[in-house]
C-alpha positions as CSV (number, residue, x, y, z in Angstrom):
1,M,136.7,90.3,31.3
2,S,139.7,92.6,31.1
3,E,138.8,93.5,27.4
4,V,135.2,94.2,28.3
5,S,136.2,96.2,31.3
6,G,138.5,98.3,29.1
7,A,135.8,98.9,26.5
8,Y,133.4,99.9,29.2
9,K,135.8,102.5,30.5
10,H,136.1,103.9,27.0
11,L,132.3,104.4,26.9
12,N,132.3,106.5,30.0
13,S,133.2,109.5,27.9
14,M,130.0,109.1,25.7
15,N,127.9,111.2,28.1
16,V,130.2,114.1,27.2
17,M,130.4,113.5,23.5
18,L,126.6,112.9,22.7
19,P,125.4,116.4,23.6
20,N,128.1,117.8,21.4
21,L,127.1,115.5,18.6
22,V,123.4,116.6,18.9
23,D,124.3,120.2,18.8
24,T,126.5,119.6,15.8
25,A,123.7,117.8,14.0
26,A,121.2,120.5,14.7
27,E,123.6,123.1,13.5
28,H,124.1,121.1,10.3
29,S,120.4,120.7,9.8
30,Q,119.8,124.4,10.3
31,L,122.6,125.2,7.9
32,S,121.1,122.8,5.3
33,A,117.6,124.3,5.8
34,A,119.1,127.8,5.6
35,K,120.9,126.9,2.4
36,E,117.7,125.6,0.9
37,N,115.7,128.6,2.1
38,F,118.4,130.9,0.8
39,A,118.0,129.3,-2.6
40,Y,114.2,129.9,-2.5
41,I,114.8,133.4,-1.3
42,V,117.1,134.1,-4.2
43,Q,114.5,132.5,-6.6
44,V,111.4,134.1,-5.2
45,P,110.7,136.5,-8.1
46,E,111.3,133.8,-10.7
47,K,109.1,131.2,-8.9
48,V,106.3,133.7,-8.4
49,A,106.3,134.3,-12.2
50,N,106.4,130.5,-12.8
51,I,103.6,129.9,-10.4
52,A,101.4,132.5,-12.0
53,E,102.1,131.0,-15.4
54,F,101.4,127.5,-14.2
55,I,98.0,128.6,-12.8
56,E,97.1,130.3,-16.1
57,Q,98.1,127.2,-18.0
58,G,96.1,124.9,-15.7
59,K,99.3,123.1,-14.5
60,L,97.9,123.2,-11.0
61,I,100.0,120.5,-9.3
62,Y,103.2,122.3,-10.4
63,A,101.8,125.6,-9.3
64,H,100.9,124.2,-5.9
65,S,104.3,122.5,-5.5
66,Y,106.2,125.7,-6.2
67,L,103.8,127.7,-4.0
68,A,104.1,125.2,-1.2
69,G,107.9,125.5,-1.4
70,L,107.7,129.3,-1.0
71,E,105.3,129.0,1.8
72,N,107.5,126.5,3.6
73,C,110.5,128.8,3.2
74,R,108.6,131.7,4.7
75,D,107.2,129.6,7.5
76,D,110.7,128.2,8.4
77,L,112.1,131.7,8.6
78,L,109.2,132.8,10.8
79,V,109.6,129.7,13.1
80,E,113.3,130.2,13.5
81,L,112.8,133.9,14.2
82,F,110.2,133.0,16.8
83,R,112.4,130.5,18.5
84,Q,115.5,132.7,18.6
85,S,114.3,136.2,19.1
86,K,110.6,136.2,20.0
87,S,111.4,138.4,23.0
88,A,113.6,140.9,21.0
89,P,112.3,144.4,20.6
90,D,112.5,144.2,16.8
91,Y,110.8,140.8,16.5
92,E,107.5,142.1,15.1
93,H,109.4,144.4,12.7
94,N,111.4,141.4,11.4
95,V,108.2,139.3,11.0
96,Q,106.7,142.1,8.9
97,I,109.9,142.2,6.7
98,I,109.6,138.4,6.0
99,R,105.9,138.6,5.3
100,Q,106.3,141.5,3.0
101,F,109.1,139.7,1.1
102,F,106.7,136.7,0.6
103,S,103.6,138.9,0.1
104,H,102.9,137.2,-3.3
105,V,102.3,133.8,-1.5
106,P,98.8,134.5,-0.1
107,K,97.8,136.2,-3.4
108,L,98.9,133.2,-5.4
109,F,97.2,130.8,-3.1
110,S,94.0,132.9,-3.5
111,K,94.4,132.8,-7.3
112,L,95.0,129.0,-7.2
113,H,92.0,128.5,-5.0
114,T,89.8,130.5,-7.4
115,K,91.1,128.6,-10.3
116,I,90.3,125.3,-8.7
117,M,87.0,126.2,-7.1
118,Q,85.5,128.4,-9.7
119,H,86.9,127.0,-12.9
120,Q,88.0,123.4,-12.5
121,L,85.6,121.9,-10.0
122,P,82.4,122.9,-11.8
123,G,83.4,120.5,-14.6
124,F,84.7,117.8,-12.3
125,L,82.3,115.2,-13.9
126,E,83.6,116.0,-17.4
127,L,87.2,116.0,-16.0
128,A,86.7,112.6,-14.6
129,N,85.8,111.3,-18.1
130,T,88.3,113.3,-20.2
131,N,91.2,114.2,-18.0
132,P,91.1,112.1,-14.7
133,A,94.7,113.0,-13.9
134,E,93.8,116.7,-13.6
135,L,91.0,115.8,-11.1
136,T,93.5,113.6,-9.2
137,N,95.9,116.6,-9.0
138,I,93.1,118.7,-7.6
139,A,92.4,116.0,-4.9
140,R,96.1,115.9,-4.1
141,I,96.3,119.7,-3.7
142,I,93.3,119.7,-1.3
143,W,94.7,116.8,0.6
144,R,98.1,118.6,1.0
145,E,96.4,121.8,2.0
146,E,94.5,120.0,4.7
147,A,97.7,118.2,5.9
148,K,99.5,121.6,6.1
149,N,96.6,123.0,8.1
150,K,96.8,120.1,10.5
151,L,100.5,120.5,10.9
152,C,100.1,124.2,11.6
153,R,97.5,123.5,14.3
154,E,99.9,121.0,15.9
155,V,102.8,123.5,15.9
156,R,100.5,126.2,17.4
157,D,99.3,123.8,20.1
158,K,102.8,122.6,20.9
159,E,104.9,125.7,20.6
160,G,102.4,128.6,20.4
161,I,103.5,129.6,16.9
162,D,100.5,131.0,15.0
163,N,100.0,130.9,11.2
164,P,97.3,133.5,10.5
165,D,97.2,132.7,6.8
166,R,95.9,129.2,7.5
167,L,94.5,129.1,11.0
168,H,92.2,132.1,10.9
169,G,89.7,130.8,8.4
170,N,91.4,132.0,5.2
171,R,92.5,128.6,3.8
172,E,89.6,126.1,4.5
173,W,90.0,124.1,1.3
174,R,88.0,121.2,2.6
175,D,84.9,123.3,3.5
176,D,85.2,125.3,0.3
177,C,85.4,122.1,-1.8
178,L,82.3,120.6,-0.1
179,K,80.4,123.8,-0.5
180,R,81.3,124.0,-4.2
181,F,80.2,120.4,-4.7
182,D,76.9,121.3,-3.1
183,E,76.5,124.3,-5.4
184,I,77.6,122.4,-8.5
185,I,75.2,119.5,-8.0
186,S,72.4,121.9,-7.0
187,H,73.0,123.8,-10.3
188,R,73.0,120.6,-12.3
189,I,69.8,119.3,-10.8
190,E,68.1,122.7,-11.3
191,K,69.2,122.7,-14.9
192,Y,67.7,119.2,-15.4
193,F,64.4,120.3,-13.9
194,S,64.3,123.7,-15.6
195,E,62.5,122.5,-18.8
196,L,60.0,120.5,-16.8
197,M,59.2,123.4,-14.5
198,L,58.7,125.8,-17.5
199,F,56.5,123.2,-19.1
200,L,54.3,123.2,-16.0
201,E,54.3,126.9,-15.3
202,R,53.3,127.7,-18.9
203,G,50.5,125.2,-18.7
204,E,51.8,123.3,-21.8
205,F,50.8,119.9,-20.5
206,Y,47.1,120.2,-21.6
207,G,46.9,117.5,-24.2
208,R,50.7,117.0,-24.1
209,T,51.2,114.8,-21.1
210,D,53.6,112.7,-23.1
211,V,56.1,115.7,-23.0
212,F,55.9,115.7,-19.2
213,G,56.8,111.9,-19.1
214,I,59.6,112.5,-21.5
215,E,61.1,115.3,-19.4
216,V,60.9,113.2,-16.2
217,H,62.6,110.3,-18.0
218,K,65.3,112.7,-19.3
219,I,66.0,113.8,-15.7
220,K,66.3,110.2,-14.6
221,L,68.8,109.4,-17.4
222,Q,70.9,112.5,-16.6
223,V,71.1,111.8,-12.9
224,V,71.9,108.1,-13.5
225,Q,74.7,109.2,-15.9
226,D,76.1,111.6,-13.4
227,L,76.1,109.0,-10.6
228,K,77.7,106.4,-12.9
229,T,80.5,108.9,-13.7
230,I,81.0,109.5,-10.0
231,R,81.1,105.8,-9.1
232,F,83.3,104.6,-11.9
233,H,85.5,107.6,-12.5
234,V,85.3,110.4,-10.0
235,V,85.8,108.2,-6.9
236,K,88.9,106.6,-8.6
237,C,90.5,110.1,-8.9
238,F,90.6,110.5,-5.2
239,P,93.1,108.6,-3.0
240,P,91.5,105.6,-1.1
241,D,91.6,107.3,2.3
242,F,90.7,110.8,1.0
243,A,87.1,110.9,2.3
244,S,88.0,109.7,5.8
245,D,91.3,111.6,6.2
246,V,90.3,114.9,4.7
247,W,86.5,115.2,4.8
248,N,85.8,113.1,7.9
249,F,83.2,110.8,6.4
250,P,83.7,107.1,5.5
251,N,82.8,106.9,1.8
252,L,83.1,109.5,-1.0
253,Y,80.5,107.8,-3.2
254,D,77.9,107.8,-0.3
255,F,78.6,111.5,0.1
256,F,77.7,112.2,-3.6
257,I,74.6,109.9,-3.3
258,D,73.4,111.9,-0.3
259,L,74.1,115.1,-2.1
260,F,72.2,114.1,-5.2
261,H,69.3,112.7,-3.1
262,R,68.9,115.9,-1.1
263,K,68.8,118.0,-4.3
264,M,66.4,115.6,-6.0
265,K,64.1,115.8,-3.0
266,E,64.0,119.6,-3.2
267,W,63.0,119.7,-6.9
268,T,60.7,116.7,-6.7
269,F,58.7,118.5,-4.0
270,K,58.5,121.6,-6.3
271,V,57.3,119.6,-9.2
272,C,54.7,117.7,-7.2
273,H,53.4,121.0,-5.7
274,E,53.0,122.4,-9.2
275,V,51.4,119.2,-10.5
276,T,48.8,119.1,-7.7
277,E,47.8,122.8,-8.0
278,P,43.9,122.8,-8.2
279,R,42.6,122.9,-11.8
280,T,39.0,123.7,-12.8
281,N,38.9,123.1,-16.5
282,E,37.8,119.5,-17.4
283,Q,40.6,119.1,-19.9
284,E,43.2,120.4,-17.4
285,R,41.9,118.0,-14.7
286,F,42.2,115.0,-17.1
287,S,45.7,116.0,-18.0
288,Q,46.6,116.6,-14.4
289,K,45.6,113.1,-13.5
290,T,48.1,111.7,-16.0
291,L,50.8,114.0,-14.6
292,I,50.1,112.9,-11.1
293,L,50.3,109.3,-12.2
294,Q,53.7,109.8,-13.8
295,M,55.0,111.5,-10.7
296,L,53.7,108.8,-8.5
297,Y,55.4,106.2,-10.7
298,F,58.7,108.1,-10.6
299,V,58.5,108.6,-6.8
300,K,57.4,105.1,-5.8
301,F,58.8,102.8,-8.4
302,Q,61.5,104.5,-10.5
303,Y,63.5,106.5,-8.0
304,T,63.5,104.2,-4.9
305,G,62.1,100.9,-6.2
306,A,63.8,97.6,-5.9
307,E,66.9,99.2,-7.3
308,F,67.8,102.9,-7.1
309,M,66.7,104.6,-10.3
310,G,66.1,101.1,-11.7
311,V,69.8,100.7,-12.3
312,A,71.6,97.9,-10.5
313,D,75.1,99.1,-11.4
314,L,74.7,102.1,-9.1
315,E,74.7,99.8,-6.1
316,V,72.8,102.2,-3.9
317,E,71.2,100.8,-0.7
318,V,67.7,102.2,-1.1
319,S,66.8,101.4,2.5
320,K,69.4,103.9,3.7
321,L,67.8,106.8,1.8
322,S,65.0,108.9,3.2
323,P,61.9,109.0,1.0
324,I,62.3,111.4,-1.9
325,L,58.8,112.8,-1.1
326,D,57.1,113.0,2.3
327,Q,54.3,110.5,2.8
328,G,51.9,113.4,3.3
329,E,52.7,114.7,-0.3
330,V,52.4,111.2,-1.7
331,N,49.0,110.9,0.0
332,T,47.9,114.2,-1.4
333,M,48.8,113.1,-5.0
334,E,47.2,109.7,-4.5
335,T,44.0,111.3,-3.1
336,Q,43.9,113.8,-5.9
337,F,44.4,111.1,-8.6
338,Q,41.6,109.1,-7.1
339,E,39.3,112.2,-6.9
340,I,39.9,113.1,-10.5
341,T,39.4,109.5,-11.6
342,E,36.1,109.4,-9.6
343,E,35.1,112.7,-11.2
344,S,35.7,111.2,-14.6
345,L,33.6,108.2,-13.6
346,M,30.8,110.4,-12.4
347,Q,30.8,112.7,-15.5
348,Y,30.9,109.7,-17.9
349,S,28.1,107.9,-16.2
350,E,26.0,111.0,-15.9
351,K,26.5,111.7,-19.6
352,C,25.6,108.1,-20.4
353,L,22.3,108.4,-18.6
354,E,21.6,111.9,-20.1
355,T,22.2,110.5,-23.6
356,E,20.0,107.5,-22.9
357,V,17.1,109.4,-21.5
358,K,17.1,111.9,-24.4
359,S,16.9,108.9,-26.8
360,W,13.7,107.7,-25.1
361,R,11.9,111.0,-24.9
362,K,12.6,112.1,-28.5
363,P,11.8,109.0,-30.6
364,M,12.9,109.1,-34.2
365,L,10.6,108.1,-37.0
366,N,11.6,105.9,-39.9
367,R,12.4,107.5,-43.2
368,D,8.9,107.0,-44.5
369,G,7.5,108.4,-41.2
370,S,5.2,105.3,-40.7
371,S,6.7,104.2,-37.4
372,Y,9.3,104.9,-34.8
373,V,12.9,103.6,-34.9
374,L,13.1,100.8,-32.5
375,P,16.2,99.6,-30.6
376,K,18.5,97.3,-32.5
377,V,18.2,93.5,-32.0
378,A,21.4,91.4,-31.6
379,G,21.2,87.7,-31.0
380,G,17.5,87.8,-30.7
381,L,17.5,90.4,-28.0
382,S,17.1,94.1,-28.3
383,Y,19.4,96.7,-26.7
384,T,20.1,100.3,-26.5
385,Q,23.7,101.7,-26.5
386,L,23.6,102.0,-22.7
387,H,25.6,98.9,-21.6
388,I,28.3,99.6,-24.1
389,D,28.6,103.3,-23.1
390,L,28.7,102.3,-19.4
391,F,31.5,99.8,-20.2
392,Q,33.5,102.4,-21.9
393,A,32.9,105.0,-19.2
394,I,33.4,102.9,-16.1
395,N,35.1,99.6,-17.0
396,S,37.7,101.1,-19.3
397,T,38.5,103.8,-16.8
398,F,39.1,101.2,-14.1
399,E,41.1,99.0,-16.4
400,S,43.4,101.9,-17.2
401,V,44.1,102.0,-13.5
402,A,44.2,98.3,-12.6
403,F,46.7,97.3,-15.2
404,D,49.0,100.3,-15.0
405,K,51.9,99.3,-12.8
406,K,52.6,102.9,-12.1
407,I,49.6,103.1,-9.8
408,P,49.9,102.0,-6.2
409,S,47.6,99.1,-5.1
410,N,45.7,101.2,-2.6
411,I,44.6,103.5,-5.3
412,T,43.6,100.6,-7.5
413,F,41.6,99.2,-4.7
414,N,39.8,102.5,-4.0
415,V,39.1,103.2,-7.6
416,G,37.8,99.7,-8.1
417,H,35.4,100.1,-5.2
418,S,34.4,103.5,-6.6
419,A,33.7,102.0,-10.0
420,L,31.3,99.5,-8.4
421,D,29.8,102.3,-6.3
422,F,29.2,104.4,-9.5
423,Y,27.4,101.4,-11.1
424,L,25.3,101.1,-7.9
425,S,24.5,104.9,-7.9
426,F,23.8,104.8,-11.6
427,A,21.3,102.0,-11.1
428,D,19.4,104.2,-8.6
429,K,19.3,107.1,-11.0
430,Y,18.5,104.8,-13.9
431,E,15.5,103.4,-12.0
432,D,14.2,106.9,-11.3
433,A,14.6,107.9,-15.0
434,L,12.6,104.8,-16.1
435,R,9.9,105.5,-13.7
436,A,9.7,109.2,-14.7
437,F,9.5,108.1,-18.4
438,Y,6.6,105.8,-17.6
439,E,4.7,108.4,-15.6
440,E,5.2,111.0,-18.3
441,W,3.8,108.8,-21.0
442,K,1.0,107.5,-18.7
443,L,0.0,111.1,-17.7
444,A,0.0,112.1,-21.4
445,K,-2.2,109.1,-22.2
446,E,0.4,108.0,-24.8
447,F,-0.6,104.3,-24.2
448,S,-3.8,104.9,-26.0
449,D,-1.7,105.2,-29.2
450,G,-0.8,101.7,-30.4
451,Q,2.3,102.9,-32.2
452,K,3.6,104.8,-29.2
453,L,2.7,101.9,-26.9
454,S,4.8,99.6,-29.0
455,Y,7.7,102.0,-29.0
456,F,7.5,102.4,-25.2
457,L,7.5,98.7,-24.6
458,A,10.4,98.2,-27.1
459,V,12.4,100.8,-25.1
460,L,11.7,99.1,-21.8
461,V,12.6,95.7,-23.2
462,A,15.9,97.1,-24.6
463,N,16.7,98.7,-21.2
464,M,15.9,95.5,-19.3
465,N,18.2,93.6,-21.6
466,C,20.8,96.3,-20.9
467,C,20.4,95.8,-17.2
468,H,21.0,92.1,-17.7
469,S,24.1,92.8,-19.9
470,V,25.5,95.3,-17.3
471,A,25.0,92.8,-14.5
472,E,26.3,89.7,-16.3
473,N,28.9,91.3,-18.5
474,N,30.1,94.7,-17.3
475,I,30.0,93.9,-13.6
476,D,31.4,90.4,-14.0
477,K,34.3,91.7,-16.1
478,L,34.9,94.5,-13.8
479,S,35.0,92.3,-10.7
480,H,37.2,89.7,-12.5
481,R,39.7,92.4,-13.5
482,F,39.5,93.9,-10.0
483,L,40.4,90.6,-8.4
484,K,43.2,90.0,-10.8
485,A,44.7,93.4,-10.5
486,N,46.6,92.5,-7.3
487,D,47.2,89.8,-4.7
488,W,44.5,91.2,-2.4
489,M,44.1,90.2,1.3
490,S,41.3,87.8,2.0
491,D,39.1,90.5,3.5
492,Q,39.7,92.7,0.5
493,T,38.8,89.9,-1.9
494,E,35.6,89.2,0.0
495,S,34.6,92.9,0.0
496,I,35.2,93.0,-3.8
497,R,33.0,90.0,-4.4
498,N,30.3,91.2,-2.0
499,K,30.2,94.6,-3.6
500,A,30.0,93.1,-7.1
501,S,27.2,90.8,-6.1
502,T,25.3,93.8,-4.6
503,V,25.6,95.8,-7.8
504,K,24.5,92.8,-10.0
505,C,21.5,92.3,-7.8
506,R,20.6,96.0,-8.1
507,F,20.6,96.0,-11.9
508,H,18.5,92.8,-12.0
509,A,16.2,94.6,-9.5
510,V,15.9,97.5,-11.9
511,A,14.9,95.1,-14.7
512,V,12.4,93.4,-12.5
513,L,11.0,96.7,-11.6
514,C,10.5,97.5,-15.3
515,V,8.7,94.2,-15.7
516,Q,6.5,94.3,-12.6
517,D,5.7,98.0,-12.5
518,L,6.2,99.5,-15.9
519,V,5.6,96.7,-18.4
520,Y,2.8,95.3,-16.3
521,G,1.5,98.8,-15.8
522,T,0.8,99.0,-19.5
523,F,-0.6,95.5,-19.5
524,S,-2.8,96.4,-16.6
525,F,-4.0,99.5,-18.6
526,L,-5.2,97.2,-21.3
527,T,-6.5,94.4,-19.1
528,K,-7.3,95.1,-15.5
529,E,-8.3,98.7,-15.9
530,A,-10.2,98.1,-19.1
531,Y,-11.5,94.5,-18.5
532,L,-11.0,93.0,-15.0
533,D,-12.7,95.8,-13.0
534,S,-15.6,96.0,-15.4
535,L,-16.1,92.5,-16.6
536,L,-15.6,90.6,-13.4
537,T,-19.2,91.1,-12.3
538,R,-22.2,88.9,-11.8
539,D,-24.1,90.4,-14.8
540,V,-21.2,90.2,-17.2
541,W,-18.8,87.5,-16.1
542,L,-21.1,85.0,-14.4
543,L,-24.0,85.1,-16.8
544,D,-22.1,85.5,-20.1
545,E,-21.1,82.1,-21.4
546,A,-18.7,83.6,-24.0
547,E,-16.0,84.2,-21.4
548,P,-15.1,87.7,-22.6
549,L,-12.8,88.2,-19.6
550,Y,-10.7,85.1,-20.3
551,Q,-10.5,86.0,-24.0
552,S,-9.4,89.6,-23.4
553,I,-6.6,88.5,-21.0
554,Y,-5.6,85.6,-23.2
555,L,-5.3,87.7,-26.3
556,T,-3.5,90.7,-24.7
557,A,-1.0,88.4,-22.9
558,D,-0.2,86.7,-26.2
559,D,0.4,90.1,-27.9
560,F,2.8,91.0,-25.1
561,L,4.7,87.7,-25.0
562,D,4.8,87.0,-28.7
563,I,5.3,90.5,-30.0
564,D,6.3,93.2,-27.5
565,L,8.4,91.0,-25.2
566,K,9.7,88.7,-27.8
567,T,13.2,90.2,-27.7
568,L,13.3,90.2,-23.8
569,Q,15.6,88.1,-21.7
570,P,13.7,84.8,-20.8
571,K,14.2,85.3,-17.1
572,Y,12.3,88.7,-17.2
573,R,9.5,87.2,-19.3
574,E,9.1,84.7,-16.5
575,V,8.8,87.6,-14.1
576,F,6.2,89.2,-16.3
577,V,4.2,85.9,-16.4
578,N,4.3,85.6,-12.6
579,K,3.2,89.2,-12.3
580,C,0.3,88.6,-14.6
581,Q,-0.8,85.5,-12.8
582,T,-0.5,87.3,-9.4
583,E,-2.5,90.3,-10.5
584,I,-5.2,88.2,-12.2
585,A,-5.5,86.0,-9.0
586,V,-5.7,89.2,-6.9
587,A,-8.4,90.6,-9.1
588,Y,-10.6,87.5,-8.6
589,L,-9.8,87.2,-4.8
590,K,-10.5,90.8,-4.3
591,K,-14.0,90.4,-5.6
592,L,-14.5,87.5,-3.1
593,M,-13.0,88.9,0.1
594,V,-12.5,92.7,0.2
595,K,-15.1,94.6,2.0
596,R,-17.9,96.4,0.0
597,T,-17.6,94.2,-3.0
598,F,-20.6,92.2,-2.1
599,G,-24.2,93.1,-2.6
600,A,-26.6,93.9,-5.3
601,V,-25.2,97.2,-6.3
602,S,-23.7,97.6,-9.8
603,G,-23.9,93.9,-10.5
604,V,-20.9,93.0,-8.2
605,L,-19.9,89.4,-7.8
606,S,-22.1,87.5,-5.3
607,A,-23.7,84.2,-4.8
608,A,-27.5,84.3,-4.3
609,N,-27.8,80.6,-3.6
610,F,-26.1,77.2,-3.8
611,E,-26.3,77.1,-7.6
612,D,-24.7,80.5,-7.9
613,R,-21.8,79.4,-5.6
614,Q,-21.3,76.3,-7.6
615,K,-21.4,78.1,-10.9
616,I,-19.0,80.8,-9.7
617,A,-16.6,78.2,-8.3
618,H,-16.7,76.1,-11.5
619,K,-16.1,79.1,-13.8
620,M,-13.3,80.6,-11.6
621,K,-11.5,77.2,-11.4
622,T,-11.9,76.6,-15.2
623,E,-10.5,80.0,-16.1
624,A,-7.7,79.8,-13.6
625,V,-6.6,76.4,-14.9
626,K,-6.8,77.5,-18.5
627,L,-4.9,80.7,-17.9
628,H,-2.3,79.0,-15.8
629,K,-1.7,76.3,-18.4
630,H,-1.6,79.0,-21.1
631,F,1.1,81.0,-19.3
632,V,3.1,77.9,-18.5
633,D,3.0,76.8,-22.1
634,K,4.4,80.1,-23.1
635,L,7.2,79.8,-20.6
636,E,8.0,76.3,-21.7
637,E,8.9,77.8,-25.1
638,L,11.7,79.6,-23.4
639,K,14.9,77.7,-23.0
640,G,15.7,77.0,-19.3
641,C,12.7,78.9,-18.0
642,T,9.6,76.9,-17.0
643,I,7.0,77.0,-14.2
644,S,5.6,73.7,-12.9
645,H,1.8,73.2,-13.3
646,S,1.6,72.8,-9.6
647,E,3.0,76.2,-8.9
648,G,1.9,79.8,-9.6
649,P,-0.4,82.4,-8.1
650,L,-3.4,81.2,-10.1
651,Q,-3.3,78.0,-8.1
652,A,-4.7,80.0,-5.2
653,L,-7.9,80.5,-7.2
654,I,-8.1,76.7,-7.8
655,S,-7.7,76.1,-4.1
656,V,-10.4,78.7,-3.2
657,A,-12.8,77.2,-5.9
658,D,-12.3,73.7,-4.3
659,I,-13.5,75.2,-1.0
660,Y,-16.7,76.3,-2.6
661,L,-17.2,73.0,-4.4
662,T,-16.6,70.8,-1.4
663,S,-19.1,69.5,1.1
664,K,-19.4,71.0,4.6
665,D,-17.8,67.9,6.1
666,M,-14.6,68.3,4.0
667,M,-14.4,72.1,4.3
668,I,-12.0,72.1,7.2
669,V,-9.6,69.7,5.5
670,I,-9.6,71.7,2.2
671,L,-9.2,75.0,4.2
672,G,-6.3,73.4,6.2
673,A,-4.5,72.6,2.9
674,L,-5.0,76.2,1.8
675,V,-3.5,77.4,5.1
676,K,-0.5,75.1,4.7
677,N,0.2,76.2,1.1
678,Y,-0.4,79.9,1.8
679,P,1.0,80.5,5.3
680,D,0.7,84.3,4.9
681,A,-3.1,84.2,4.6
682,T,-4.8,85.9,7.6
683,S,-7.8,84.6,9.5
684,T,-9.8,87.6,8.3
685,Q,-9.0,86.9,4.7
686,L,-10.0,83.2,5.2
687,E,-13.2,84.2,7.0
688,R,-14.2,86.4,4.1
689,L,-13.5,83.7,1.6
690,I,-15.4,80.9,3.3
691,G,-18.2,83.4,4.1
692,F,-19.0,83.2,0.4
693,H,-20.2,79.7,1.4
694,E,-23.7,80.1,2.8
695,E,-23.1,77.6,5.5
696,F,-19.9,79.2,6.8
697,R,-21.0,82.8,7.6
698,G,-20.6,84.4,11.0
699,D,-19.5,82.3,13.9
700,A,-19.4,79.1,11.8
701,G,-16.8,80.7,9.5
702,R,-14.6,82.0,12.3
703,N,-14.7,78.5,14.0
704,G,-13.9,76.9,10.7
705,V,-10.8,79.1,10.2
706,K,-9.6,78.5,13.8
707,S,-9.9,74.7,13.2
708,A,-8.0,75.0,9.9
709,F,-5.1,76.9,11.5
710,A,-5.0,74.4,14.4
711,S,-4.7,71.5,11.9
712,V,-1.3,72.7,10.4
713,P,2.0,73.3,12.2
714,Q,2.5,76.8,13.4
715,V,5.4,79.0,12.1
716,K,8.2,79.1,14.7
717,Q,8.7,82.5,16.3
718,G,11.5,84.4,14.5
719,D,11.1,82.4,11.2
720,L,10.1,84.4,8.1
721,V,6.7,83.6,6.7
722,R,6.8,82.7,3.0
723,K,5.1,85.5,0.9
724,T,2.3,84.5,-1.5
725,V,-0.5,86.2,-3.3
726,F,-2.3,86.7,0.0
727,S,0.3,89.3,1.0
728,H,-0.6,91.5,-2.0
729,P,-1.5,95.1,-0.9
730,D,-4.9,95.0,-2.7
731,L,-5.9,92.1,-0.4
732,R,-5.3,93.8,2.9
733,I,-8.4,93.9,5.0
734,N,-8.6,96.3,7.9
């Protein structure tokens, strides 16, 4: 304890010794700093020359090291002067003396700043590849400058010592560097886009859309190469904490990605604006569509697809980037692409119809001039060029869209529907053109010329076959490709199938129209107008045993079916046969029931007595059976196309004949069977028919019809009544 107590007493004098020691250490430090500063002061002229030489030689890290030494010497002198004599009258004068002595320092800093910002940084990407150490030195200089600025701010805040060279906005290396990077990247992107913009502004893309695609691809490659250089070389030249410590953001690579992205957005918008400028020339519009497609592909798939620029090595999180093009601009391009595509579809389809109609109206003669050139026959069926032209015009246009991965699915869907709509619209115009062709020839009485009549029928047959080919080939292929073009939603798939079905039905309807109105129109010109109306009379038809009416119909129908309609699709020949049977049945029934066809005037068909009625009934039934069998025999020659002997409009004549041949007691039963088989027959029509029977005229006929209707089940309210020959317009009775 005595030893400890003695030692403790010895330590009591430390409170006197320590302040003296601190003062001595401070004095020593000041002397050391003064010695070092004195050495700098002595060497200022030499170091100024060295610094200038280093800057010129590009030895920037040495230049900055020497320059920082001079600056520190000056600042130490100013700090000591401030601390010791800031209240002295000559303080400001002494400050000016020191600053004047070190006047080269700010000038050299400005020169170094210019060297780095204006000469070294513009080539920072090339430096990172060829001389990464130099880029690292630049990063160190900037870091040290920012550290010095930070220290000066702390001294000012703590001691009130100002450093105007640094703290008054003259030495913001960080901000200047960021600004230069912005300018450098902006200049590079502008340079990349310059050729593309000149190409657009000079209008050189007409017929040279491949050049546009090449330029876009070049831009992509250049940007990718720059970003690879930044990621794998530039970033490594900067210290790990440089971005967060100096520039106040977490990741240097993200900074450059954001910078490139902003500049790419600016120029992409300019290109898209130029690409979507309205064009009026057809060739320009077609080329414009291709350019829009290439830009859409770049914007939606290449730039920010599954991987940024399609390059996984860049490791860019696409989800963090804003769209390179606003959705409104994308929508504008998509709409314009769709509009141009639809314009092409319209122009192609209109041209197809125009070419087709011209070929009808200006028939060509064979070389010997003996007959007209008829449509070509392929596989036993004749065709014009129409279905092929339509396929090339509409199907090919859609396929170029559907299987091009550059095109967004919503455009594919819209264009697909438009293609089907154009087929539908074409069918309407096609029908009008065929009707006009028929009316022109009919008005000009061309059907009286056998050669022209054969040509007319051949054209109609070829067009009906084209309708069938369009429906079963063009539309089927279009809808199949449409459905395969994408994984559509269930409602989209249903709409595609429904629209395709509607278009197919429409083209079949055009073919049926040709058969029922146009082909039969010519047949009627040769039969009904020439024979039925004049031969179906008492004096000619009933009294002539030679059956001229049956023979005329039989021979004309054979000519049509065996010669003119030989190359027609079987399903449409069946329609023609049904039409013939219907019109023949109507011609007979009209003579029996329509008002003002009875009487003794002009030898109209009428029964004077029981024998006449029997004779009319027998002859009508015999001809109906023979004609029906003849038509069915013709149809049975067609593969997969037959009508049962128990069906057909001519069966109505047989049923009516049975009414006239039956006894009064069985009349109601036979009439009831007729009502059951022909539910659309009206009571007025039936009264007229049985009124031909001498025992069923007046009230007797009306009561008989009521009894017949009462004997069969009535059609339920809301159910559609099956249409038969009795619904024919010529059999309407007011």
